[in-house]
N, C-alpha and C positions, 0 to 999 in steps of 0.2 A: 242180860244183854252185854255187860262189860266183859264177861268171861267166855263168851261164845267163841268158837273157832271160825274166824273170818279175817280177811285182810282189812286192817283199819287204815283208811286213807289218812295221810299226814302222820304215819307211824314214825316213832323216833328212830333216827339213824343210829343203830347200835354198833358195837364193836364187831370186827370181822368174825363171821360165823360160817365155817365151811364144813359140811358133813362129808368127810372124806371116805372113800371106799375102804373096806378092810383089806389088809394084805392078802395076797393069794399065792399059792404055790406056782412054780414055773410050769407053764403049759396048761394050767387050769383056766377054764373059761369063766369070765366074770358074768354073773347072772344079770339079766335086765329086769328091773322091778320099778314100781313107782318110787320116785326119789324126791327129796326136799333138800335144797342147798341154798346157801346165802353167801354173799360176798360184798365187801365195802367197795363201791365204785362211784365215780362222779360225785364224791362228797357225801354219799348216803348209802343206805343198805338196799341191795337188790336181792330179793329172794325168788327162787323158782321152785314151784311144786308141780309135779306131773300127776295126772290121774291114772294113766296107764303105764305099762312098762317103758323104761328108758334107762340106758346105761349112764352111769355118772359122768362118763367122758362126753356124752351129749350135752349135759348141762354145763360142763366145764367149757365146751366149745362156745356156748352162748355167752358165758361170762367173758371169754377171751374176745369175742366180737365187740362187746360193750367196752372192754378195756382198750381195744384198738380204736374205737370211735372217740373215746376220751382223749386219746393223743391227737385226734384231728380237731375236736370241737371245744376243748376245755380252755377257757381263758385263765384258769388257775395255773396252767403249765406254760412257762415262758418259751418252751421249745415246741409247743403244739403248732399244728398247721394254721389254725386261726390266729394265733399270736403272731406268727410270721406274716400272715396276710395283713393284719392290722399295722404291723411295722412298715410295710412296703407299699401298700396299695394306694396311698395318697401320692406316691412318687411315680409309680409305673404300674402297668398291668401285671397282675399276679396270676400265674398259671396254677389252677387248683387241681387237687386229686378229684376223682369222680365223687367221692363221699362229700368233700367240702363243697364242691360246686352244686351238688344236689341239695345239701343243707341250706346253702345260700338261696337257692331257688325256692325251697319250701318256705323259708322264713319271709322272703319278699312276697310270696303269694299270700300268706296270711296277713302281712302288713297291709297289702292292698285290699283284701277282703274285709278287714276290720276297720278300714279307714284310719289306720295308724294307731289304733288302741294297742295292738301288738306291734312292736317295732324293734327289730334286732340291733338297731344302731344306738342303743342306750349305753353302749360301752363307755363313752366319755363320762356319762353321769354316774355309772357304777364306780368308776375310779375316783371321780371328784367327791363322792359321798363317802369314800373309804369303805365300800362294801366288800373289799377283799383284804387280804392280810397286809398288803403293802401300804395301806392307809390312804388318806386323801391326797389328791394330786392338785397342785396349784390352788390350794385351799385358803382364801383370804380369811383371817380371823373374824368372827362375828363381832359386831359392835357391843360394847359393854351394856348389859341389861336387856339385850334382845332375847325373846323367848318364843318358842314354838311348842306344840304339844302333840304327842302321839306319833305312831310310826309313819303316818302319811305326811308329816310336816317336814319341809326342807329346813335343815338346821341353819341358824344364823339369821341376821337381819337383812335389811334392804340390799346392802353391798353384796352379801353372799348370794341372795336370790338373783340379783342381776348377773352375777358371774355365772351362776348355773344356767340362767336363761340364754346366755350367749354360746353355750356349748353346741358343737355341730351335730345335731341329732336330726334324723330324717331319712327314711328308707329310700327316698328318691336320690340320695347322694351316692347310692351304690349302682354301678354299671356292670353289665355282664356281656361277654362275648362267647356265644355257644360253641362256635367252631373250634376255639382254642381253650375252652373251659377257663376263661380268664375273668378276673374281677378287678375293678379299680374304684377308688373313691374320687369324687370330683372336686373335693376341697380338703385341705389338711385337717387332721384331728379326728376324722370319722373313724369309728371302730365298730366291729360286729361283736355281739354277745349272744350266745345261744342258750342262755340260762332259762329262757321261757319256752324252749322247744326241744332242747337237746336230749332230755330224758325220754321224750316221746320218740324221737328219731332212734335212740338206742334200743328202746323196747321193741319197736317194729323190726329192727335188725335182728335182735335176739330171737324173736318169734320166727323169723325166716330161717334161722339156723336150726331151731327145734323142728320146724316143718321138714327141712331137708333131711333130717335124721329120723323122720317118721313119727314124731310126737304129734298126737292129734288132740290131746287135752292137757292144758297147763295153766297155771295162774302165776303171773309175773307181777311182783309187788315191788315198786321202785320208790320207796320213801315219799308217798304222797300221790303216786299214780299207779294204777293197776291195769294190766292187760290180761283179759280172760280169753284163752284160746279153747274153743270147744266148750264142753260142759262135763262135770263129773257124771259118771254113769249113775243112772237112776235118780237124777235130780233135775231141777228146772234151770240150773245155772250155778255158777260159783257165787257163794255168799260173800258180799263185800260191804264192810261197815263204812259209814260216813261219819267222820270225826266231829266231835264237839268243837265249835269254833274257838273255845277257850282251853280245850284239853285234847291235844292231838292223839293221846293214847286211849281215849274213851270214845265209843261210838254212840251217836244219838239215834241212828237209824241203820237199817240194813236193806240192801237190795240184792237181787240175784241177776247175774249177767253172763252172757256167753258171746264169744266172737265180738267183743267190744273193749274199749278202753275207757276207764273212768279216772279223771284227773281232778285233784283238788288243789286249789291255790289259796294260800293264806300268808299274811305278812308276819304273824307273830313268831313262827317257829324259827325264822332266820333273821330277825331284826338284830341290828348291831347297836351298841351304845353310841350316842352322839352327844354333842355339847349341850343339847336341850332336850334330851330324851332319846328313846329308841328310834332307829331309822329302818324302815321296812325295805325289803329287797325287791318288791314288785313295784316297778317304776312307771309313772305316767309320762310317756314320751312327749306329749304336747305341753304339759305343765312343767316339765323338767324337775320333777320332784317325786318322792314316793307316793303311790296311790293311797288316798286317805281312807278307803273303806276298811272298817275294823273287823269284818267277819271273814267267811270263807266262800269260795265259789267252786262248785263241783260240776264238771261237764262230762257227759257220756258221748262218745263218738265211735265210729267203726274202726278207726285206727288211732294209735297212740300219738302220732305226730299232730294230728288235728286236735285231739283232746287237750294236749299240752298247750298248744298255741291259743286255743279258744278259752281255756280256763284263765290264762294270763290276760287276754284281751278283755274278757267279761269282768274280771276283777277290776281292771282299770275303768271300765264303763260304770261299774257300781250297780246297786240294786234298784235304782230308779230307771235308768235308760237301758241297762243290760237285758232284763227280761223282755222288753219290747223289741230290742234288736234281735234277740234269740227267737222270739215268736215269729217274727217276719221271715226268718230263714230256716225254721224247723230245727233249731239247735236245742238239745236237751241240757238244761242248766238248772242248778239249784243254788240259791243264795241263802246262807245261814249267818245269823249273828246273835249275840247275847245283849239284851237290854241292860240298863243300869240296875234293874232289880233282879237280873239273872234270868229273866224270861227268854226263851228261845224264839227268835223271829225267823221267818222263812219266806221265801218267794221263789216259785218254780215256774218254768216255762211249760207250755202245753205239751211239748215234745217229751219233757222229762216225766210228766205225769202219765203220758201214754206209754212210754218205754218201760216204766216200773209201776204198773197198776197196784194201788193199795199201799205204796211205799210209806205214805204218811202215817199209816196205822201202826207202824213199827217204831215211831218216834218215842224216845225216852227223854223226858225233860230232866 
């Protein structure tokens, strides 16, 4: 199982790997063939593998589209469009590019659909918890002797938690004007973060580029999220491994998918050190703290944007209320966790079991 050839969700973001085409003589036509290339984008590794013939330039065009969207959606870049939006939208209406305005609309749609379990306005909490390189912002020191445990615990004591609770978080603080593609925030301090949906948006955009160039079968693997376009010839779908909740490089099960996206969310792989232990990057917008669930959540959906947002929201909901919410809406979701004795625990929705019949028979403990 561990050595089989399939994309493992939550795979490690490795160093830049680009399979470049060989040099060719002047005037020589470059052959089109199945290709596999990878590039480091949006802080992780994006690999694209085609099933049928494709020119390397086609894959490169898909990479360039993701790189372009990174300049629009990345909060890690001070000069990105969303960073400029966050700097100005509390003061005046900000006119957005079509890409940013569409991303804001998608994010607010899923915030409403999930009752705020997914909420793109967690940017103030991301900054306050020091989940980016610049470190905590307005971070009052925790009282001596205060303790918290695990990646879901907000660092510090009562004063710290009260400060985090006052942060301006809530998707209803974001207003839009469609005629001018403009966005503003109704109170100071609000900020958008596309960390819970941006990879999905980029994957869908990359797939559209491939389609425009005639690619009918491809597997895009973006460090924890896979988009399967078509299916390999002679097979029932692309084989996709579901990672062990404690070891993102090892698969505990494998499913086959075509024309769908599978997104896995987990806190362990991007937790950062805090004063009282690791701080997870998946945030509970209502509690103003990292979500406490210690396992992983895998969602399958027809497009990558939806899968990305839903895996984030269901992670926040947790394995008790999450499956019920998913069953009521026909969402395919799988919760995985390891018990104290190492036993693998799982809970899946009806839609997940129906989408991948017999998947549980592939589980490797």
